[in-house]
C-alpha positions as CSV (number, residue, x, y, z in Angstrom):
1,M,87.0,68.1,63.7
2,A,85.3,69.9,60.9
3,T,82.7,67.2,60.4
4,S,81.5,67.6,64.0
5,V,80.1,71.1,64.3
6,S,77.5,72.8,66.5
7,R,75.0,75.5,65.7
8,P,76.3,79.1,66.1
9,A,75.1,80.9,69.2
10,G,73.5,83.6,67.1
11,G,70.9,81.2,65.8
12,S,71.7,81.7,62.1
13,A,73.9,79.2,60.4
14,S,77.2,80.7,59.3
15,R,79.3,79.5,56.5
16,I,81.5,76.6,57.7
17,A,84.3,75.3,55.5
18,A,84.3,71.5,55.0
19,G,87.4,69.5,55.4
20,V,89.4,67.6,58.0
21,A,91.1,69.3,60.9
22,P,94.8,68.5,61.0
23,L,96.5,66.9,64.0
24,R,97.6,69.6,66.4
25,A,100.3,69.5,69.1
26,G,99.7,70.7,72.6
27,Q,96.5,68.8,73.1
28,G,98.0,66.6,75.9
29,R,96.7,63.1,76.5
30,S,93.7,63.5,74.1
31,F,96.1,64.2,71.3
32,L,98.2,61.1,72.0
33,L,95.1,58.9,72.4
34,R,93.6,60.2,69.1
35,R,96.9,59.7,67.3
36,L,97.2,56.1,68.6
37,H,93.6,55.5,67.7
38,S,94.2,56.8,64.2
39,L,97.4,54.7,63.8
40,S,95.9,51.5,65.2
41,G,93.2,51.6,62.6
42,L,95.9,50.9,60.0
43,F,98.2,48.8,62.1
44,P,97.6,46.3,63.5
45,V,93.8,46.4,63.0
46,G,93.8,47.2,59.3
47,A,96.7,44.8,58.6
48,F,94.7,42.0,60.4
49,L,91.6,42.9,58.4
50,L,93.5,42.6,55.1
51,E,95.1,39.3,56.2
52,H,91.7,37.9,57.3
53,F,90.0,38.8,54.0
54,I,92.9,37.4,51.9
55,S,92.9,34.2,54.0
56,N,89.2,33.7,53.4
57,T,89.6,34.0,49.7
58,F,91.5,30.7,49.8
59,A,88.0,29.2,50.0
60,T,87.7,30.0,46.3
61,N,90.3,27.3,45.7
62,G,88.4,24.7,47.5
63,L,88.4,22.7,50.8
64,R,92.0,21.6,50.7
65,A,93.4,25.1,50.1
66,Y,91.3,26.7,52.8
67,T,92.1,23.9,55.3
68,D,95.8,24.4,54.6
69,E,95.5,28.1,55.2
70,V,93.7,27.6,58.5
71,K,96.3,25.0,59.5
72,F,99.1,27.5,58.8
73,L,97.4,30.3,60.8
74,T,96.4,28.2,63.8
75,G,99.8,26.7,63.9
76,I,101.6,30.0,64.6
77,P,103.8,29.7,67.7
78,F,102.3,31.2,70.9
79,L,99.0,31.8,69.0
80,V,97.0,33.0,72.0
81,F,99.6,35.6,72.9
82,V,99.7,36.8,69.2
83,E,95.9,37.0,69.1
84,V,95.7,38.9,72.4
85,G,98.6,41.3,71.7
86,F,98.1,42.0,68.1
87,I,94.4,41.5,67.5
88,Y,92.1,41.6,70.6
89,I,93.7,44.4,72.5
90,P,94.2,46.7,69.5
91,I,90.7,46.1,68.2
92,L,89.2,46.7,71.7
93,Y,91.1,49.9,72.1
94,H,90.3,51.2,68.6
95,A,86.6,50.4,69.1
96,L,86.2,51.7,72.6
97,Y,88.0,54.9,71.9
98,G,86.0,55.2,68.7
99,F,82.8,54.9,70.7
100,Y,84.1,57.6,73.1
101,I,84.8,60.0,70.1
102,W,81.3,59.2,68.9
103,Y,79.8,60.0,72.3
104,R,81.7,63.3,72.6
105,G,81.0,64.5,69.0
106,E,77.9,65.6,67.1
107,S,76.9,64.6,63.6
108,N,74.6,67.4,62.4
109,V,73.7,65.8,59.1
110,G,70.3,67.5,59.0
111,D,71.5,70.9,59.8
112,Y,74.8,70.8,58.0
113,P,74.6,68.3,55.1
114,F,78.2,68.5,54.1
115,I,79.9,65.4,52.7
116,G,82.2,65.4,55.6
117,N,79.4,65.3,58.1
118,W,77.8,62.3,56.2
119,G,81.2,60.7,56.2
120,Y,81.5,61.2,60.0
121,M,78.1,59.6,60.5
122,V,78.8,56.6,58.2
123,Q,82.3,56.1,59.8
124,R,80.8,55.9,63.3
125,W,77.9,53.6,62.4
126,T,79.9,51.2,60.2
127,G,82.6,51.0,62.9
128,G,80.0,50.2,65.6
129,I,78.3,47.6,63.5
130,A,81.6,46.1,62.4
131,F,82.8,45.8,66.1
132,F,79.8,43.9,67.3
133,Y,80.0,41.7,64.2
134,I,83.7,40.9,64.9
135,V,82.8,40.0,68.5
136,W,80.1,37.7,67.4
137,H,82.2,36.2,64.6
138,T,85.2,35.6,66.9
139,I,83.1,33.9,69.6
140,T,81.3,31.6,67.2
141,M,84.3,30.7,65.0
142,R,87.2,30.8,67.5
143,W,85.8,29.9,70.9
144,I,82.7,27.7,70.4
145,A,83.2,24.0,69.6
146,P,84.1,22.4,67.3
147,H,87.4,24.2,67.7
148,I,89.6,24.9,64.6
149,V,92.9,25.2,66.5
150,G,94.5,21.7,66.3
151,N,91.6,20.6,64.1
152,P,91.6,22.8,61.0
153,G,89.6,20.3,59.0
154,V,86.4,21.5,60.7
155,A,86.9,25.1,59.6
156,F,85.3,24.9,56.1
157,P,82.2,22.9,57.1
158,K,81.8,25.0,60.2
159,V,81.6,28.2,58.1
160,Q,79.2,26.5,55.8
161,M,76.9,25.6,58.7
162,E,77.0,29.3,59.8
163,L,76.1,30.5,56.4
164,A,73.2,28.0,56.1
165,H,71.2,30.1,58.5
166,P,69.6,33.2,56.8
167,W,70.3,35.5,59.8
168,S,73.9,34.4,60.0
169,L,74.3,34.9,56.3
170,A,72.8,38.4,56.6
171,A,75.1,39.2,59.5
172,Y,78.1,38.2,57.4
173,I,77.0,40.3,54.5
174,V,76.4,43.4,56.7
175,G,79.6,42.8,58.6
176,I,81.7,42.6,55.4
177,V,80.2,45.7,53.9
178,C,80.6,47.7,57.2
179,A,84.1,46.6,57.8
180,S,85.1,47.4,54.3
181,V,83.5,50.9,54.3
182,H,84.9,51.7,57.7
183,F,88.4,50.7,56.7
184,G,88.3,52.4,53.3
185,Y,87.1,55.7,54.7
186,G,89.5,55.3,57.7
187,I,92.5,55.3,55.3
188,W,91.2,58.5,53.8
189,L,90.9,60.1,57.2
190,F,94.3,58.9,58.2
191,A,95.9,60.4,55.1
192,A,94.1,63.7,55.7
193,K,94.8,64.0,59.4
194,W,98.5,63.0,59.1
195,G,99.1,65.5,56.3
196,L,99.7,62.8,53.6
197,T,97.1,64.5,51.4
198,T,97.1,68.3,51.5
199,G,94.4,70.3,49.8
200,P,91.0,69.5,48.4
201,K,92.3,68.2,45.1
202,S,94.7,65.6,46.5
203,R,92.0,64.5,49.0
204,K,89.5,64.1,46.3
205,R,91.8,62.0,44.2
206,F,92.8,59.9,47.1
207,A,89.1,59.4,47.9
208,Y,88.8,57.4,44.6
209,V,91.7,55.2,45.7
210,C,90.0,54.5,49.0
211,A,86.7,53.8,47.3
212,L,88.5,51.2,45.2
213,I,90.1,49.7,48.3
214,C,86.6,49.4,49.9
215,L,85.2,47.8,46.8
216,G,88.2,45.4,46.7
217,F,87.5,44.3,50.3
218,I,83.8,43.8,49.6
219,F,84.6,41.7,46.5
220,M,87.0,39.5,48.4
221,G,84.5,39.0,51.2
222,F,81.6,38.2,48.8
223,A,83.8,35.9,46.7
224,A,84.6,33.8,49.8
225,L,80.9,33.7,50.8
226,Y,80.0,32.5,47.4
227,S,82.6,29.8,47.5
228,F,81.3,28.5,50.9
229,R,77.7,28.6,49.7
230,K,78.2,27.0,46.3
231,T,80.1,24.0,47.7
232,P,77.7,21.2,48.9
233,Q,77.5,21.1,52.7
234,L,80.3,19.1,54.1
235,P,79.8,17.1,57.3
236,L,81.8,18.1,60.4
237,P,84.4,15.4,61.2
238,A,83.0,13.3,64.0
239,A,85.0,13.1,67.2
240,D,84.7,9.3,67.2
241,H,86.1,9.0,63.7
242,P,89.8,9.9,64.0
243,A,90.5,8.6,60.5
244,E,88.1,11.1,59.1
245,Q,89.7,13.9,61.1
246,A,93.2,12.9,60.1
247,L,92.2,13.0,56.4
248,L,91.1,16.6,56.6
249,N,93.7,17.8,59.1
250,R,96.8,16.3,57.4
C-alpha cells in the first residue's frame, strides 16, 4: 500500500509516488481477506451505517415518528439472527481485520507527509474509535434495560437520558464524526483499489464526492442529536403502568 512505506535502506529518502496500490492477484489468502475486508466496509457494514443514520433522523419529526421507526425495525422477523448475521459478525470481522492491517502497517506521517499517509493514519484511528463507540452504543442501547425490543416507546426517552450526561454526549459526537469520516474515506479507498477511479484526476474528483458523503452523515447525526436534546426530557414508561407503555408502544 503506497500510504504505508518504510525508510529506504540507504538512509536517504528517495522519491516515492503517492497513490493507492491496486488489488493484485496471486496474493493467496491475504488477497481474499483484504478483498472481503474492503467489500464488507460497503456492504453490509456501510449499508447498516446508512440505515442507522437515516432511522435516527426520524427523531427530527418527533416522538411518534421515531417510536414508529423503532417499532418497525425491532419487529423484523428473526431479529436476533438478522443482527448477528448482517451486523455483528460483519462489523467484528471488518474491525478485527482492520486492526490487523493497522498492526502490520506503518504510518510514517513525520517522515513522509504525503496526503495518502495522513489518510492512512486518519482511516485507522477513526475506524478504531468508531468500533469501540459502536460496541459501547450497542451494549447500552440494545442489551441494557429498559429494552427497546417489544417496548419501542422507551427508545426516545432512553436516548435522551444518555445524551443528558456530558460524557455520553461527547462520546456520541466523537462517534458520529469518526464513523462518518471512516466511511467517507473508505468509499474513496474502495473505488481506488477496485479500479473504479483510475488516475489522479478521477480520484481527486471522487474525493470531493466522498467528502460530501462524510459531511452528509455528520449532518444527519447532529440533526438527530439536536432533536433529542431540544425535546424536554420524557419519562421512561414505568413497568407498573401498562397503560402508559401501551400509549407509547401502539
